C-alpha positions as a Markdown table, in Angstrom:
| # | Residue | x | y | z |
|---|---|---|---|---|
| 1 | Unk | 0.3 | 0.2 | 0.0 |
| 2 | Unk | 3.1 | 2.5 | 1.0 |
| 3 | Unk | 4.6 | 2.0 | -1.8 |
| 4 | Unk | 1.7 | 2.4 | -4.3 |
| 5 | Unk | 1.0 | 5.4 | -2.6 |
| 6 | Unk | 4.6 | 6.0 | -2.9 |
| 7 | Unk | 4.9 | 5.7 | -6.2 |
| 8 | Unk | 1.7 | 7.7 | -7.3 |
| 9 | Unk | 2.9 | 10.9 | -5.4 |
| 10 | Unk | 6.1 | 10.5 | -7.7 |
| 11 | Unk | 4.4 | 10.1 | -10.7 |
| 12 | Unk | 2.5 | 13.5 | -9.7 |
| 13 | Unk | 5.7 | 14.8 | -9.0 |
| 14 | Unk | 7.5 | 14.4 | -11.6 |
| 15 | Unk | 4.7 | 15.4 | -14.4 |
| 16 | Unk | 4.3 | 18.4 | -12.2 |
| 17 | Unk | 8.1 | 19.3 | -12.6 |
| 18 | Unk | 7.9 | 18.6 | -16.4 |
| 19 | Unk | 5.0 | 20.6 | -16.7 |
| 20 | Unk | 7.4 | 23.3 | -15.1 |
| 21 | Unk | 10.2 | 22.2 | -17.5 |
| 22 | Unk | 7.8 | 23.2 | -20.5 |
| 23 | Unk | 6.7 | 26.3 | -19.0 |
| 24 | Unk | 10.0 | 28.3 | -18.4 |
| 25 | Unk | 10.9 | 26.6 | -21.8 |
| 26 | Unk | 8.4 | 29.0 | -23.9 |
| 27 | Unk | 9.5 | 31.9 | -20.9 |
| 28 | Unk | 6.6 | 31.5 | -18.3 |
| 29 | Unk | 8.1 | 33.1 | -15.5 |
| 30 | Unk | 7.7 | 29.8 | -12.9 |
| 31 | Unk | 9.2 | 29.6 | -9.6 |
| 32 | Unk | 9.4 | 32.2 | -6.9 |
| 33 | Unk | 8.8 | 36.0 | -8.4 |
| 34 | Unk | 12.2 | 38.2 | -9.4 |
| 35 | Unk | 14.0 | 34.8 | -10.8 |
| 36 | Unk | 14.2 | 36.3 | -14.0 |
| 37 | Unk | 15.9 | 39.2 | -12.9 |
| 38 | Unk | 19.9 | 38.3 | -13.2 |
| 39 | Unk | 22.1 | 40.7 | -11.8 |
| 40 | Unk | 25.6 | 40.4 | -12.1 |
| 41 | Unk | 27.7 | 41.5 | -8.7 |
| 42 | Unk | 29.2 | 45.0 | -10.8 |
| 43 | Unk | 25.8 | 45.5 | -12.1 |
| 44 | Unk | 24.3 | 45.4 | -8.2 |
| 45 | Unk | 27.2 | 47.3 | -6.9 |
| 46 | Unk | 26.6 | 49.8 | -10.3 |
| 47 | Unk | 23.3 | 50.0 | -9.4 |
| 48 | Unk | 24.4 | 51.3 | -5.6 |
| 49 | Unk | 26.7 | 53.4 | -6.4 |
| 50 | Unk | 24.8 | 55.4 | -8.6 |
| 51 | Unk | 21.6 | 55.9 | -5.7 |
| 52 | Unk | 25.1 | 57.1 | -3.4 |
| 53 | Unk | 26.0 | 59.5 | -6.5 |
| 54 | Unk | 22.8 | 60.9 | -7.4 |
| 55 | Unk | 21.6 | 60.9 | -3.9 |
| 56 | Unk | 18.7 | 59.8 | -4.2 |
| 57 | Unk | 15.7 | 60.2 | -1.7 |
| 58 | Unk | 14.7 | 57.7 | 0.3 |
| 59 | Unk | 11.2 | 56.2 | 0.4 |
| 60 | Unk | 9.6 | 55.3 | 3.5 |
| 61 | Unk | 7.7 | 52.4 | 3.3 |
| 62 | Unk | 5.3 | 51.1 | 6.9 |
| 63 | Unk | 5.0 | 47.3 | 5.9 |
| 64 | Unk | 8.4 | 45.2 | 5.3 |
| 65 | Unk | 9.5 | 45.0 | 2.3 |
| 66 | Unk | 10.5 | 41.7 | 0.6 |
| 67 | Unk | 10.1 | 40.1 | -3.1 |
| 68 | Unk | 6.2 | 39.3 | -3.6 |
| 69 | Unk | 5.7 | 42.8 | -1.4 |
| 70 | Unk | 2.8 | 44.7 | -3.4 |
| 71 | Unk | 3.7 | 48.2 | -3.0 |
| 72 | Unk | 1.4 | 50.8 | -1.9 |
| 73 | Unk | -0.4 | 53.4 | -5.0 |
| 74 | Unk | 1.4 | 56.4 | -2.9 |
| 75 | Unk | 4.8 | 55.4 | -3.2 |
| 76 | Unk | 6.1 | 56.9 | -6.2 |
| 77 | Unk | 7.7 | 54.6 | -8.7 |
| 78 | Unk | 11.2 | 55.5 | -10.2 |
| 79 | Unk | 12.1 | 54.8 | -14.2 |
| 80 | Unk | 15.5 | 52.9 | -14.1 |
| 81 | Unk | 18.7 | 54.4 | -15.4 |
| 82 | Unk | 19.9 | 53.4 | -18.5 |
| 83 | Unk | 23.3 | 52.5 | -17.0 |
| 84 | Unk | 21.5 | 49.6 | -14.7 |
| 85 | Unk | 21.3 | 47.5 | -18.0 |
| 86 | Unk | 18.9 | 46.4 | -19.9 |
| 87 | Unk | 17.9 | 42.9 | -18.1 |
| 88 | Unk | 16.3 | 45.4 | -15.8 |
| 89 | Unk | 15.0 | 48.7 | -18.0 |
| 90 | Unk | 11.2 | 47.1 | -17.9 |
| 91 | Unk | 11.3 | 48.0 | -14.1 |
| 92 | Unk | 10.9 | 50.3 | -11.9 |
| 93 | Unk | 12.0 | 51.5 | -8.7 |
| 94 | Unk | 12.9 | 52.8 | -5.2 |
| 95 | Unk | 15.2 | 53.4 | -2.5 |
| 96 | Unk | 14.3 | 52.4 | 1.1 |
| 97 | Unk | 16.2 | 51.7 | 4.0 |
| 98 | Unk | 19.6 | 51.3 | 2.3 |
| 99 | Unk | 18.3 | 49.2 | -0.7 |
| 100 | Unk | 17.5 | 49.5 | -3.9 |
| 101 | Unk | 13.7 | 47.5 | -4.9 |
| 102 | Unk | 13.1 | 47.0 | -8.1 |
| 103 | Unk | 9.7 | 46.4 | -9.1 |
| 104 | Unk | 7.5 | 45.2 | -11.5 |
| 105 | Unk | 5.6 | 48.5 | -12.3 |
| 106 | Unk | 2.1 | 46.7 | -13.8 |
| 107 | Unk | 1.6 | 45.1 | -10.7 |
| 108 | Unk | 3.7 | 47.3 | -8.5 |
| 109 | Unk | 5.1 | 43.9 | -7.3 |
| 110 | Unk | 8.6 | 43.7 | -5.3 |
| 111 | Unk | 10.5 | 41.7 | -7.8 |
| 112 | Unk | 14.4 | 42.2 | -6.6 |
| 113 | Unk | 16.2 | 43.6 | -3.6 |
| 114 | Unk | 20.0 | 45.5 | -3.9 |
| 115 | Unk | 21.6 | 45.5 | -0.9 |
């Protein structure tokens, strides 16, 4: 009985894994939010240096911000500078608590945290 149950669970897990892989191959984002944002260490450094050099005013947000957090409508999203690279051009950002948060503008959802 246990073997049959474990075999069924394994089949379901393998089938779900194959579906996820198929979706990923056609460009549908699966898994945790932020998976699609690939930043190399130099790019992270460039972003942090920009915020310091340009003296970007920090935003105060009452709630704790993490990947997946939806920012309130009253939080102003800034346009990402072209110097940050094409991989982040479609996002907006905020600066808060000495971190840069990349935000998907259509949903206002945080997709990446840069310490």
